[in-house]
N, CA, C and O atoms as a Tripos MOL2 file, in Angstrom:
@<TRIPOS>MOLECULE
protein
  308   307    77     0     0
PROTEIN
NO_CHARGES

@<TRIPOS>ATOM
      1 N         -19.3950    4.2010   -6.0550 N.3       1 MET1
      2 CA        -18.0980    4.3770   -6.9460 C.3       1 MET1
      3 C         -17.1010    3.6430   -6.1280 C.2       1 MET1
      4 O         -16.9790    3.8060   -4.9140 O.2       1 MET1
      5 N         -16.3580    2.7850   -6.8810 N.am      2 ARG2
      6 CA        -15.2250    2.2330   -6.3230 C.3       2 ARG2
      7 C         -13.8900    3.2930   -6.3010 C.2       2 ARG2
      8 O         -13.6680    4.0300   -7.2620 O.2       2 ARG2
      9 N         -13.1540    3.2790   -5.2610 N.am      3 LYS3
     10 CA        -11.9990    4.0650   -5.1490 C.3       3 LYS3
     11 C         -10.9040    3.2840   -4.3670 C.2       3 LYS3
     12 O         -11.1020    2.8170   -3.2450 O.2       3 LYS3
     13 N          -9.6450    3.1730   -5.1010 N.am      4 ALA4
     14 CA         -8.7130    2.2630   -4.5150 C.3       4 ALA4
     15 C          -7.5440    3.0500   -3.6660 C.2       4 ALA4
     16 O          -7.2500    4.2420   -3.7500 O.2       4 ALA4
     17 N          -6.9750    2.0630   -2.8450 N.am      5 ALA5
     18 CA         -5.8220    2.3410   -2.0320 C.3       5 ALA5
     19 C          -4.8120    1.2360   -2.3550 C.2       5 ALA5
     20 O          -5.1370    0.0680   -2.5670 O.2       5 ALA5
     21 N          -3.4490    1.7460   -2.3760 N.am      6 ILE6
     22 CA         -2.3610    0.6290   -2.4310 C.3       6 ILE6
     23 C          -1.5380    0.6590   -1.1350 C.2       6 ILE6
     24 O          -1.2340    1.6520   -0.4750 O.2       6 ILE6
     25 N          -1.2310   -0.6560   -0.8980 N.am      7 TYR7
     26 CA         -0.3620   -0.9100    0.2390 C.3       7 TYR7
     27 C           0.8730   -1.6870   -0.3930 C.2       7 TYR7
     28 O           0.8190   -2.5840   -1.2350 O.2       7 TYR7
     29 N           1.9090   -1.1780    0.1590 N.am      8 CYS8
     30 CA          3.2090   -2.0020   -0.4130 C.3       8 CYS8
     31 C           3.9960   -1.8880    0.9170 C.2       8 CYS8
     32 O           3.9230   -0.9400    1.7000 O.2       8 CYS8
     33 N           4.7760   -3.0180    1.0560 N.am      9 ARG9
     34 CA          5.9170   -3.1830    2.1520 C.3       9 ARG9
     35 C           7.1490   -3.8230    1.8470 C.2       9 ARG9
     36 O           7.0420   -4.8290    1.1460 O.2       9 ARG9
     37 N           8.2230   -3.5110    2.1780 N.am     10 VAL10
     38 CA          9.3700   -4.3890    2.1680 C.3      10 VAL10
     39 C           9.8720   -4.5500    3.5460 C.2      10 VAL10
     40 O           9.6050   -3.7470    4.4400 O.2      10 VAL10
     41 N          10.6050   -5.6010    3.7060 N.am     11 SER11
     42 CA         10.9000   -6.1230    5.1970 C.3      11 SER11
     43 C          12.4250   -5.6850    5.4320 C.2      11 SER11
     44 O          12.7960   -5.5060    6.5920 O.2      11 SER11
     45 N          13.3180   -5.5070    4.3690 N.am     12 THR12
     46 CA         14.7990   -5.3700    4.7370 C.3      12 THR12
     47 C          15.2670   -4.1640    3.8260 C.2      12 THR12
     48 O          14.7980   -3.8770    2.7250 O.2      12 THR12
     49 N          16.2960   -3.5080    4.5070 N.am     13 GLU13
     50 CA         17.0460   -2.3490    3.9360 C.3      13 GLU13
     51 C          17.4750   -2.8070    2.5490 C.2      13 GLU13
     52 O          17.4350   -2.0120    1.6100 O.2      13 GLU13
     53 N          17.8770   -4.0400    2.3920 N.am     14 GLU14
     54 CA         18.5350   -4.4900    0.9710 C.3      14 GLU14
     55 C          17.4140   -4.4030    0.0810 C.2      14 GLU14
     56 O          17.6500   -3.9590   -1.0430 O.2      14 GLU14
     57 N          16.0860   -4.7860    0.4020 N.am     15 GLN15
     58 CA         15.0680   -4.5490   -0.5850 C.3      15 GLN15
     59 C          14.6450   -3.3250   -0.7750 C.2      15 GLN15
     60 O          14.0220   -2.9880   -1.7820 O.2      15 GLN15
     61 N          14.9370   -2.5730    0.1510 N.am     16 ARG16
     62 CA         14.4890   -0.9890   -0.0570 C.3      16 ARG16
     63 C          15.5650   -0.4340   -0.9850 C.2      16 ARG16
     64 O          15.1980    0.3220   -1.8850 O.2      16 ARG16
     65 N          16.8190   -0.7260   -0.8600 N.am     17 GLU17
     66 CA         17.8980   -0.2590   -1.7080 C.3      17 GLU17
     67 C          17.6720   -0.6430   -3.0710 C.2      17 GLU17
     68 O          17.8860    0.1470   -3.9900 O.2      17 GLU17
     69 N          17.2080   -1.9350   -3.2760 N.am     18 ARG18
     70 CA         16.8950   -2.5040   -4.6390 C.3      18 ARG18
     71 C          15.6900   -2.0090   -5.4510 C.2      18 ARG18
     72 O          15.3870   -2.3240   -6.6010 O.2      18 ARG18
     73 N          15.0130   -1.0960   -4.5390 N.am     19 GLU19
     74 CA         13.6790   -0.5190   -4.9780 C.3      19 GLU19
     75 C          12.7010   -1.4930   -5.3290 C.2      19 GLU19
     76 O          11.9600   -1.4450   -6.3110 O.2      19 GLU19
     77 N          12.7560   -2.4340   -4.4030 N.am     20 THR20
     78 CA         11.6320   -3.5940   -4.5410 C.3      20 THR20
     79 C          10.1850   -2.8440   -4.3890 C.2      20 THR20
     80 O           9.2160   -3.1670   -5.0760 O.2      20 THR20
     81 N          10.1570   -1.9010   -3.4960 N.am     21 ILE21
     82 CA          8.8840   -1.3570   -3.2970 C.3      21 ILE21
     83 C           8.4240   -0.4940   -4.5650 C.2      21 ILE21
     84 O           7.2480   -0.4520   -4.9280 O.2      21 ILE21
     85 N           9.1920    0.0110   -5.0370 N.am     22 LYS22
     86 CA          8.9700    0.7520   -6.5420 C.3      22 LYS22
     87 C           8.2160   -0.1940   -7.4240 C.2      22 LYS22
     88 O           7.1310    0.0830   -7.9350 O.2      22 LYS22
     89 N           8.8310   -1.2860   -7.5690 N.am     23 THR23
     90 CA          8.4690   -2.6140   -8.2250 C.3      23 THR23
     91 C           6.8410   -2.7270   -7.9600 C.2      23 THR23
     92 O           5.9490   -2.6300   -8.8020 O.2      23 THR23
     93 N           6.7290   -2.9450   -6.6340 N.am     24 GLN24
     94 CA          5.2950   -3.2140   -6.1820 C.3      24 GLN24
     95 C           4.3300   -1.9040   -6.5010 C.2      24 GLN24
     96 O           3.1860   -2.0110   -6.9430 O.2      24 GLN24
     97 N           4.8830   -0.8510   -6.2500 N.am     25 LEU25
     98 CA          4.1960    0.3710   -6.5620 C.3      25 LEU25
     99 C           3.7330    0.4430   -8.0530 C.2      25 LEU25
    100 O           2.5780    0.6600   -8.4190 O.2      25 LEU25
    101 N           4.7550    0.2400   -8.8110 N.am     26 ASP26
    102 CA          4.4850    0.5270  -10.2980 C.3      26 ASP26
    103 C           3.3800   -0.7680  -10.5800 C.2      26 ASP26
    104 O           2.3250   -0.4700  -11.1400 O.2      26 ASP26
    105 N           3.5900   -2.0200  -10.2440 N.am     27 SER27
    106 CA          2.5380   -2.8330  -10.5030 C.3      27 SER27
    107 C           1.2240   -2.6860  -10.1810 C.2      27 SER27
    108 O           0.3030   -3.0360  -10.9190 O.2      27 SER27
    109 N           1.0830   -2.1250   -8.9850 N.am     28 THR28
    110 CA         -0.3510   -1.9680   -8.3850 C.3      28 THR28
    111 C          -0.9760   -0.8730   -9.0740 C.2      28 THR28
    112 O          -2.1820   -0.8960   -9.3200 O.2      28 THR28
    113 N          -0.1160    0.2360   -9.4510 N.am     29 ARG29
    114 CA         -0.7400    1.3400  -10.1550 C.3      29 ARG29
    115 C          -1.1000    0.9830  -11.5380 C.2      29 ARG29
    116 O          -1.9570    1.6990  -12.0570 O.2      29 ARG29
    117 N          -0.6210    0.0310  -12.2280 N.am     30 ARG30
    118 CA         -0.9320   -0.4060  -13.4610 C.3      30 ARG30
    119 C          -2.3700   -1.2910  -13.3660 C.2      30 ARG30
    120 O          -3.2430   -1.3280  -14.2330 O.2      30 ARG30
    121 N          -2.3680   -1.9300  -12.1830 N.am     31 ARG31
    122 CA         -3.6280   -2.6590  -11.9560 C.3      31 ARG31
    123 C          -4.9130   -1.6850  -11.7780 C.2      31 ARG31
    124 O          -6.0080   -1.8720  -12.3090 O.2      31 ARG31
    125 N          -4.6030   -0.7350  -11.0240 N.am     32 CYS32
    126 CA         -5.8140    0.4960  -10.7440 C.3      32 CYS32
    127 C          -6.0020    0.8510  -12.1800 C.2      32 CYS32
    128 O          -7.1390    0.6950  -12.6260 O.2      32 CYS32
    129 N          -5.1000    1.2890  -12.9580 N.am     33 GLN33
    130 CA         -5.3440    2.0220  -14.3120 C.3      33 GLN33
    131 C          -6.0630    0.8360  -15.0410 C.2      33 GLN33
    132 O          -7.1490    1.1710  -15.5110 O.2      33 GLN33
    133 N          -5.7400   -0.3730  -15.2290 N.am     34 ALA34
    134 CA         -6.2400   -1.4060  -16.0460 C.3      34 ALA34
    135 C          -7.7870   -1.5000  -15.6740 C.2      34 ALA34
    136 O          -8.6410   -1.5390  -16.5600 O.2      34 ALA34
    137 N          -8.0740   -1.5320  -14.4440 N.am     35 GLU35
    138 CA         -9.3790   -1.7080  -13.8340 C.3      35 GLU35
    139 C         -10.1210   -0.3430  -13.7140 C.2      35 GLU35
    140 O         -11.2100   -0.2360  -13.1500 O.2      35 GLU35
    141 N          -9.4420    0.7000  -14.2940 N.am     36 THR36
    142 CA        -10.2770    2.0690  -14.1540 C.3      36 THR36
    143 C         -10.4790    2.5190  -12.7520 C.2      36 THR36
    144 O         -11.4340    3.2630  -12.5300 O.2      36 THR36
    145 N          -9.8120    2.2110  -11.9230 N.am     37 LEU37
    146 CA         -9.9460    2.4930  -10.3850 C.3      37 LEU37
    147 C          -9.4390    3.7950   -9.9240 C.2      37 LEU37
    148 O          -8.2240    3.7860   -9.7290 O.2      37 LEU37
    149 N         -10.0320    4.9100   -9.6950 N.am     38 PRO38
    150 CA         -9.5310    6.0280   -9.1050 C.3      38 PRO38
    151 C          -8.7700    5.6800   -7.8260 C.2      38 PRO38
    152 O          -9.1710    4.8780   -6.9830 O.2      38 PRO38
    153 N          -7.6230    6.3750   -7.7750 N.am     39 LEU39
    154 CA         -6.5320    5.9130   -6.5120 C.3      39 LEU39
    155 C          -6.8510    7.0420   -5.5760 C.2      39 LEU39
    156 O          -6.8610    8.2100   -5.9650 O.2      39 LEU39
    157 N          -7.1090    6.6920   -4.3470 N.am     40 HIS40
    158 CA         -7.2630    7.7390   -3.3370 C.3      40 HIS40
    159 C          -5.8040    7.7770   -2.6510 C.2      40 HIS40
    160 O          -5.4280    8.9050   -2.3340 O.2      40 HIS40
    161 N          -5.0490    6.8550   -2.4150 N.am     41 ASP41
    162 CA         -3.6480    7.1390   -1.7870 C.3      41 ASP41
    163 C          -2.8670    5.9080   -1.7740 C.2      41 ASP41
    164 O          -3.4420    4.8200   -1.8010 O.2      41 ASP41
    165 N          -1.5480    6.0070   -1.7340 N.am     42 CYS42
    166 CA         -0.5080    4.8620   -1.5490 C.3      42 CYS42
    167 C           0.3710    4.8310   -0.1040 C.2      42 CYS42
    168 O           1.0720    5.7280    0.3630 O.2      42 CYS42
    169 N           0.1090    3.5850    0.4000 N.am     43 TYR43
    170 CA          0.5770    3.4710    1.8040 C.3      43 TYR43
    171 C           1.7690    2.7560    1.5570 C.2      43 TYR43
    172 O           1.6890    1.8260    0.7540 O.2      43 TYR43
    173 N           2.8830    3.0030    2.0950 N.am     44 LEU44
    174 CA          4.1700    2.4120    1.8620 C.3      44 LEU44
    175 C           4.8370    2.1210    3.1670 C.2      44 LEU44
    176 O           4.9670    3.0880    3.9180 O.2      44 LEU44
    177 N           5.3590    0.7630    3.6380 N.am     45 ASP45
    178 CA          5.9640    0.5490    4.8230 C.3      45 ASP45
    179 C           7.1300    0.1070    4.4120 C.2      45 ASP45
    180 O           7.1160   -0.9660    3.8100 O.2      45 ASP45
    181 N           8.4080    0.7790    4.6120 N.am     46 TYR46
    182 CA          9.7570    0.4800    4.4770 C.3      46 TYR46
    183 C          10.4690   -0.2030    5.6490 C.2      46 TYR46
    184 O          10.3360    0.1930    6.8070 O.2      46 TYR46
    185 N          11.1410   -1.1220    5.3390 N.am     47 GLY47
    186 CA         12.0360   -2.0860    6.2730 C.3      47 GLY47
    187 C          11.2820   -2.5330    7.5320 C.2      47 GLY47
    188 O          11.7880   -2.5100    8.6540 O.2      47 GLY47
    189 N           9.8940   -2.9850    7.2300 N.am     48 LEU48
    190 CA          9.3090   -3.5670    8.3800 C.3      48 LEU48
    191 C           8.9590   -5.0400    8.3110 C.2      48 LEU48
    192 O           8.4550   -5.4810    7.2780 O.2      48 LEU48
    193 N           9.1990   -5.8360    9.3660 N.am     49 SER49
    194 CA          9.1300   -7.2740    9.0700 C.3      49 SER49
    195 C           7.5590   -7.6200    9.2260 C.2      49 SER49
    196 O           6.7720   -7.0460    9.9790 O.2      49 SER49
    197 N           7.3100   -8.5740    8.4410 N.am     50 GLY50
    198 CA          5.9350   -9.0420    8.2570 C.3      50 GLY50
    199 C           5.4410   -9.6380    9.7560 C.2      50 GLY50
    200 O           4.2610   -9.9210    9.9610 O.2      50 GLY50
    201 N           6.4230   -9.7830   10.7090 N.am     51 THR51
    202 CA          5.9940  -10.0970   11.9190 C.3      51 THR51
    203 C           5.4760   -8.9880   12.9160 C.2      51 THR51
    204 O           5.0540   -9.2540   14.0420 O.2      51 THR51
    205 N           5.5450   -7.8180   12.4260 N.am     52 VAL52
    206 CA          5.1050   -6.4930   13.0710 C.3      52 VAL52
    207 C           3.7150   -6.4420   12.8020 C.2      52 VAL52
    208 O           3.3620   -6.3790   11.6240 O.2      52 VAL52
    209 N           2.8050   -6.4600   13.7770 N.am     53 PRO53
    210 CA          1.3670   -6.4410   13.5860 C.3      53 PRO53
    211 C           1.0510   -5.4470   12.5240 C.2      53 PRO53
    212 O           1.7770   -4.4620   12.3900 O.2      53 PRO53
    213 N          -0.0110   -5.6440   11.7400 N.am     54 PHE54
    214 CA         -0.3440   -4.6300   10.6320 C.3      54 PHE54
    215 C          -0.7620   -3.1520   11.0830 C.2      54 PHE54
    216 O          -0.5320   -2.1120   10.4650 O.2      54 PHE54
    217 N          -1.4670   -3.3090   12.3710 N.am     55 GLU55
    218 CA         -1.9140   -2.0130   12.9130 C.3      55 GLU55
    219 C          -0.7070   -1.2020   13.6180 C.2      55 GLU55
    220 O          -0.8860   -0.0330   13.9560 O.2      55 GLU55
    221 N           0.4140   -1.7930   13.8100 N.am     56 GLN56
    222 CA          1.4410   -1.1700   14.3090 C.3      56 GLN56
    223 C           2.6080   -0.6180   13.3490 C.2      56 GLN56
    224 O           3.5930   -0.0100   13.7680 O.2      56 GLN56
    225 N           2.3580   -0.9170   12.0170 N.am     57 ARG57
    226 CA          3.1170   -0.4380   11.0560 C.3      57 ARG57
    227 C           2.4970    1.1910   10.6270 C.2      57 ARG57
    228 O           1.2990    1.4160   10.4550 O.2      57 ARG57
    229 N           3.4640    2.1080   10.5190 N.am     58 PRO58
    230 CA          2.9940    3.5290   10.3620 C.3      58 PRO58
    231 C           2.0800    3.6340    9.1970 C.2      58 PRO58
    232 O           0.9950    4.1770    9.4070 O.2      58 PRO58
    233 N           2.3790    3.1450    7.8450 N.am     59 ALA59
    234 CA          1.5170    3.4010    6.8290 C.3      59 ALA59
    235 C           0.1980    2.4450    6.9020 C.2      59 ALA59
    236 O          -0.9230    2.8080    6.5480 O.2      59 ALA59
    237 N           0.5030    1.2500    7.3850 N.am     60 ALA60
    238 CA         -0.6270    0.4740    7.5240 C.3      60 ALA60
    239 C          -1.6680    0.9840    8.5450 C.2      60 ALA60
    240 O          -2.8430    0.6450    8.3950 O.2      60 ALA60
    241 N          -1.2900    1.8100    9.6150 N.am     61 ALA61
    242 CA         -2.0110    2.1610   10.6630 C.3      61 ALA61
    243 C          -2.9310    3.4260    9.9150 C.2      61 ALA61
    244 O          -4.1350    3.4940   10.1630 O.2      61 ALA61
    245 N          -2.3690    4.2770    9.1170 N.am     62 ARG62
    246 CA         -2.9600    5.1920    8.4090 C.3      62 ARG62
    247 C          -3.9610    4.6960    7.5380 C.2      62 ARG62
    248 O          -5.0420    5.2740    7.4270 O.2      62 ARG62
    249 N          -3.6300    3.4900    6.8050 N.am     63 LEU63
    250 CA         -4.4770    2.7980    5.9660 C.3      63 LEU63
    251 C          -5.8090    2.5250    6.6100 C.2      63 LEU63
    252 O          -6.8880    2.7460    6.0600 O.2      63 LEU63
    253 N          -5.6360    1.9780    7.9350 N.am     64 LEU64
    254 CA         -6.6760    1.4240    8.5910 C.3      64 LEU64
    255 C          -7.5970    2.5450    9.0080 C.2      64 LEU64
    256 O          -8.8170    2.3880    9.0600 O.2      64 LEU64
    257 N          -6.9520    3.7510    9.3220 N.am     65 HIS65
    258 CA         -7.8730    4.8720    9.6290 C.3      65 HIS65
    259 C          -8.6910    5.1460    8.3800 C.2      65 HIS65
    260 O          -9.9210    5.1460    8.3310 O.2      65 HIS65
    261 N          -7.9200    5.3610    7.4530 N.am     66 ASP66
    262 CA         -8.6950    5.9510    6.1790 C.3      66 ASP66
    263 C          -9.6650    5.0870    5.7220 C.2      66 ASP66
    264 O         -10.7070    5.5670    5.2770 O.2      66 ASP66
    265 N          -9.4760    3.7010    5.7600 N.am     67 ALA67
    266 CA        -10.5060    2.7730    5.4530 C.3      67 ALA67
    267 C         -11.5230    2.8280    6.4410 C.2      67 ALA67
    268 O         -12.6270    2.4630    6.0350 O.2      67 ALA67
    269 N         -11.4550    3.1820    7.6150 N.am     68 ARG68
    270 CA        -12.5490    3.3010    8.5760 C.3      68 ARG68
    271 C         -13.3450    4.6990    8.3390 C.2      68 ARG68
    272 O         -14.4860    4.8910    8.7600 O.2      68 ARG68
    273 N         -12.6860    5.5200    7.7060 N.am     69 GLN69
    274 CA        -13.3900    6.8760    7.5320 C.3      69 GLN69
    275 C         -14.0050    6.6370    6.0740 C.2      69 GLN69
    276 O         -14.7540    7.5580    5.7490 O.2      69 GLN69
    277 N         -13.8800    5.6910    5.1770 N.am     70 GLY70
    278 CA        -14.6030    5.4920    4.0360 C.3      70 GLY70
    279 C         -13.9090    5.9910    2.7340 C.2      70 GLY70
    280 O         -14.4500    5.9500    1.6290 O.2      70 GLY70
    281 N         -12.5390    6.5090    2.9970 N.am     71 PHE71
    282 CA        -11.8520    7.2890    1.8470 C.3      71 PHE71
    283 C         -11.6430    6.3320    0.4770 C.2      71 PHE71
    284 O         -11.6110    6.7690   -0.6740 O.2      71 PHE71
    285 N         -11.5070    4.9070    0.8790 N.am     72 PHE72
    286 CA        -11.6930    3.9370   -0.3370 C.3      72 PHE72
    287 C         -12.2680    2.8300    0.0600 C.2      72 PHE72
    288 O         -12.6320    2.6400    1.2210 O.2      72 PHE72
    289 N         -12.4020    1.9620   -0.9360 N.am     73 ASN73
    290 CA        -13.4190    0.7360   -0.7190 C.3      73 ASN73
    291 C         -12.8140   -0.5480   -1.4920 C.2      73 ASN73
    292 O         -13.4240   -1.6110   -1.6070 O.2      73 ASN73
    293 N         -11.6900   -0.3250   -1.9390 N.am     74 VAL74
    294 CA        -10.8270   -1.2890   -2.5700 C.3      74 VAL74
    295 C          -9.4080   -1.3540   -2.2550 C.2      74 VAL74
    296 O          -8.8260   -0.2850   -2.4350 O.2      74 VAL74
    297 N          -8.7000   -2.3100   -1.8370 N.am     75 LEU75
    298 CA         -7.1440   -2.4110   -1.4610 C.3      75 LEU75
    299 C          -6.6280   -3.3010   -2.5210 C.2      75 LEU75
    300 O          -7.1420   -4.3770   -2.8270 O.2      75 LEU75
    301 N          -5.5510   -2.7690   -3.0720 N.am     76 VAL76
    302 CA         -4.7930   -3.3300   -4.0900 C.3      76 VAL76
    303 C          -3.3420   -3.5890   -3.5200 C.2      76 VAL76
    304 O          -2.6430   -2.6110   -3.2560 O.2      76 VAL76
    305 N          -2.8550   -4.8880   -3.3170 N.am     77 ILE77
    306 CA         -1.6200   -5.1000   -2.6030 C.3      77 ILE77
    307 C          -0.6900   -5.8780   -3.5190 C.2      77 ILE77
    308 O           0.4380   -6.1860   -3.1360 O.2      77 ILE77
@<TRIPOS>BOND
     1     1     2 1
     2     2     3 1
     3     3     4 2
     4     3     5 am
     5     5     6 1
     6     6     7 1
     7     7     8 2
     8     7     9 am
     9     9    10 1
    10    10    11 1
    11    11    12 2
    12    11    13 am
    13    13    14 1
    14    14    15 1
    15    15    16 2
    16    15    17 am
    17    17    18 1
    18    18    19 1
    19    19    20 2
    20    19    21 am
    21    21    22 1
    22    22    23 1
    23    23    24 2
    24    23    25 am
    25    25    26 1
    26    26    27 1
    27    27    28 2
    28    27    29 am
    29    29    30 1
    30    30    31 1
    31    31    32 2
    32    31    33 am
    33    33    34 1
    34    34    35 1
    35    35    36 2
    36    35    37 am
    37    37    38 1
    38    38    39 1
    39    39    40 2
    40    39    41 am
    41    41    42 1
    42    42    43 1
    43    43    44 2
    44    43    45 am
    45    45    46 1
    46    46    47 1
    47    47    48 2
    48    47    49 am
    49    49    50 1
    50    50    51 1
    51    51    52 2
    52    51    53 am
    53    53    54 1
    54    54    55 1
    55    55    56 2
    56    55    57 am
    57    57    58 1
    58    58    59 1
    59    59    60 2
    60    59    61 am
    61    61    62 1
    62    62    63 1
    63    63    64 2
    64    63    65 am
    65    65    66 1
    66    66    67 1
    67    67    68 2
    68    67    69 am
    69    69    70 1
    70    70    71 1
    71    71    72 2
    72    71    73 am
    73    73    74 1
    74    74    75 1
    75    75    76 2
    76    75    77 am
    77    77    78 1
    78    78    79 1
    79    79    80 2
    80    79    81 am
    81    81    82 1
    82    82    83 1
    83    83    84 2
    84    83    85 am
    85    85    86 1
    86    86    87 1
    87    87    88 2
    88    87    89 am
    89    89    90 1
    90    90    91 1
    91    91    92 2
    92    91    93 am
    93    93    94 1
    94    94    95 1
    95    95    96 2
    96    95    97 am
    97    97    98 1
    98    98    99 1
    99    99   100 2
   100    99   101 am
   101   101   102 1
   102   102   103 1
   103   103   104 2
   104   103   105 am
   105   105   106 1
   106   106   107 1
   107   107   108 2
   108   107   109 am
   109   109   110 1
   110   110   111 1
   111   111   112 2
   112   111   113 am
   113   113   114 1
   114   114   115 1
   115   115   116 2
   116   115   117 am
   117   117   118 1
   118   118   119 1
   119   119   120 2
   120   119   121 am
   121   121   122 1
   122   122   123 1
   123   123   124 2
   124   123   125 am
   125   125   126 1
   126   126   127 1
   127   127   128 2
   128   127   129 am
   129   129   130 1
   130   130   131 1
   131   131   132 2
   132   131   133 am
   133   133   134 1
   134   134   135 1
   135   135   136 2
   136   135   137 am
   137   137   138 1
   138   138   139 1
   139   139   140 2
   140   139   141 am
   141   141   142 1
   142   142   143 1
   143   143   144 2
   144   143   145 am
   145   145   146 1
   146   146   147 1
   147   147   148 2
   148   147   149 am
   149   149   150 1
   150   150   151 1
   151   151   152 2
   152   151   153 am
   153   153   154 1
   154   154   155 1
   155   155   156 2
   156   155   157 am
   157   157   158 1
   158   158   159 1
   159   159   160 2
   160   159   161 am
   161   161   162 1
   162   162   163 1
   163   163   164 2
   164   163   165 am
   165   165   166 1
   166   166   167 1
   167   167   168 2
   168   167   169 am
   169   169   170 1
   170   170   171 1
   171   171   172 2
   172   171   173 am
   173   173   174 1
   174   174   175 1
   175   175   176 2
   176   175   177 am
   177   177   178 1
   178   178   179 1
   179   179   180 2
   180   179   181 am
   181   181   182 1
   182   182   183 1
   183   183   184 2
   184   183   185 am
   185   185   186 1
   186   186   187 1
   187   187   188 2
   188   187   189 am
   189   189   190 1
   190   190   191 1
   191   191   192 2
   192   191   193 am
   193   193   194 1
   194   194   195 1
   195   195   196 2
   196   195   197 am
   197   197   198 1
   198   198   199 1
   199   199   200 2
   200   199   201 am
   201   201   202 1
   202   202   203 1
   203   203   204 2
   204   203   205 am
   205   205   206 1
   206   206   207 1
   207   207   208 2
   208   207   209 am
   209   209   210 1
   210   210   211 1
   211   211   212 2
   212   211   213 am
   213   213   214 1
   214   214   215 1
   215   215   216 2
   216   215   217 am
   217   217   218 1
   218   218   219 1
   219   219   220 2
   220   219   221 am
   221   221   222 1
   222   222   223 1
   223   223   224 2
   224   223   225 am
   225   225   226 1
   226   226   227 1
   227   227   228 2
   228   227   229 am
   229   229   230 1
   230   230   231 1
   231   231   232 2
   232   231   233 am
   233   233   234 1
   234   234   235 1
   235   235   236 2
   236   235   237 am
   237   237   238 1
   238   238   239 1
   239   239   240 2
   240   239   241 am
   241   241   242 1
   242   242   243 1
   243   243   244 2
   244   243   245 am
   245   245   246 1
   246   246   247 1
   247   247   248 2
   248   247   249 am
   249   249   250 1
   250   250   251 1
   251   251   252 2
   252   251   253 am
   253   253   254 1
   254   254   255 1
   255   255   256 2
   256   255   257 am
   257   257   258 1
   258   258   259 1
   259   259   260 2
   260   259   261 am
   261   261   262 1
   262   262   263 1
   263   263   264 2
   264   263   265 am
   265   265   266 1
   266   266   267 1
   267   267   268 2
   268   267   269 am
   269   269   270 1
   270   270   271 1
   271   271   272 2
   272   271   273 am
   273   273   274 1
   274   274   275 1
   275   275   276 2
   276   275   277 am
   277   277   278 1
   278   278   279 1
   279   279   280 2
   280   279   281 am
   281   281   282 1
   282   282   283 1
   283   283   284 2
   284   283   285 am
   285   285   286 1
   286   286   287 1
   287   287   288 2
   288   287   289 am
   289   289   290 1
   290   290   291 1
   291   291   292 2
   292   291   293 am
   293   293   294 1
   294   294   295 1
   295   295   296 2
   296   295   297 am
   297   297   298 1
   298   298   299 1
   299   299   300 2
   300   299   301 am
   301   301   302 1
   302   302   303 1
   303   303   304 2
   304   303   305 am
   305   305   306 1
   306   306   307 1
   307   307   308 2
@<TRIPOS>SUBSTRUCTURE
     1 MET1         2 RESIDUE 1 A MET
     2 ARG2         6 RESIDUE 1 A ARG
     3 LYS3        10 RESIDUE 1 A LYS
     4 ALA4        14 RESIDUE 1 A ALA
     5 ALA5        18 RESIDUE 1 A ALA
     6 ILE6        22 RESIDUE 1 A ILE
     7 TYR7        26 RESIDUE 1 A TYR
     8 CYS8        30 RESIDUE 1 A CYS
     9 ARG9        34 RESIDUE 1 A ARG
    10 VAL10       38 RESIDUE 1 A VAL
    11 SER11       42 RESIDUE 1 A SER
    12 THR12       46 RESIDUE 1 A THR
    13 GLU13       50 RESIDUE 1 A GLU
    14 GLU14       54 RESIDUE 1 A GLU
    15 GLN15       58 RESIDUE 1 A GLN
    16 ARG16       62 RESIDUE 1 A ARG
    17 GLU17       66 RESIDUE 1 A GLU
    18 ARG18       70 RESIDUE 1 A ARG
    19 GLU19       74 RESIDUE 1 A GLU
    20 THR20       78 RESIDUE 1 A THR
    21 ILE21       82 RESIDUE 1 A ILE
    22 LYS22       86 RESIDUE 1 A LYS
    23 THR23       90 RESIDUE 1 A THR
    24 GLN24       94 RESIDUE 1 A GLN
    25 LEU25       98 RESIDUE 1 A LEU
    26 ASP26      102 RESIDUE 1 A ASP
    27 SER27      106 RESIDUE 1 A SER
    28 THR28      110 RESIDUE 1 A THR
    29 ARG29      114 RESIDUE 1 A ARG
    30 ARG30      118 RESIDUE 1 A ARG
    31 ARG31      122 RESIDUE 1 A ARG
    32 CYS32      126 RESIDUE 1 A CYS
    33 GLN33      130 RESIDUE 1 A GLN
    34 ALA34      134 RESIDUE 1 A ALA
    35 GLU35      138 RESIDUE 1 A GLU
    36 THR36      142 RESIDUE 1 A THR
    37 LEU37      146 RESIDUE 1 A LEU
    38 PRO38      150 RESIDUE 1 A PRO
    39 LEU39      154 RESIDUE 1 A LEU
    40 HIS40      158 RESIDUE 1 A HIS
    41 ASP41      162 RESIDUE 1 A ASP
    42 CYS42      166 RESIDUE 1 A CYS
    43 TYR43      170 RESIDUE 1 A TYR
    44 LEU44      174 RESIDUE 1 A LEU
    45 ASP45      178 RESIDUE 1 A ASP
    46 TYR46      182 RESIDUE 1 A TYR
    47 GLY47      186 RESIDUE 1 A GLY
    48 LEU48      190 RESIDUE 1 A LEU
    49 SER49      194 RESIDUE 1 A SER
    50 GLY50      198 RESIDUE 1 A GLY
    51 THR51      202 RESIDUE 1 A THR
    52 VAL52      206 RESIDUE 1 A VAL
    53 PRO53      210 RESIDUE 1 A PRO
    54 PHE54      214 RESIDUE 1 A PHE
    55 GLU55      218 RESIDUE 1 A GLU
    56 GLN56      222 RESIDUE 1 A GLN
    57 ARG57      226 RESIDUE 1 A ARG
    58 PRO58      230 RESIDUE 1 A PRO
    59 ALA59      234 RESIDUE 1 A ALA
    60 ALA60      238 RESIDUE 1 A ALA
    61 ALA61      242 RESIDUE 1 A ALA
    62 ARG62      246 RESIDUE 1 A ARG
    63 LEU63      250 RESIDUE 1 A LEU
    64 LEU64      254 RESIDUE 1 A LEU
    65 HIS65      258 RESIDUE 1 A HIS
    66 ASP66      262 RESIDUE 1 A ASP
    67 ALA67      266 RESIDUE 1 A ALA
    68 ARG68      270 RESIDUE 1 A ARG
    69 GLN69      274 RESIDUE 1 A GLN
    70 GLY70      278 RESIDUE 1 A GLY
    71 PHE71      282 RESIDUE 1 A PHE
    72 PHE72      286 RESIDUE 1 A PHE
    73 ASN73      290 RESIDUE 1 A ASN
    74 VAL74      294 RESIDUE 1 A VAL
    75 LEU75      298 RESIDUE 1 A LEU
    76 VAL76      302 RESIDUE 1 A VAL
    77 ILE77      306 RESIDUE 1 A ILE
């Protein structure tokens, strides 16, 4: 059975204040619903540059851990 996780990130405080991550989250949740994908969890990193390695971002590190544990097998970004 497929189970999804969502990852969203914004890199600046301005994007955070404009709720850009909320827009990403709404869009990815709709995608999961459209594909009838049960959702395991949402992983959200706020105000982190894309130059920060993925595994060093707090939510991304948790996402990698959960993926290794097999909690989900589809990632929606």
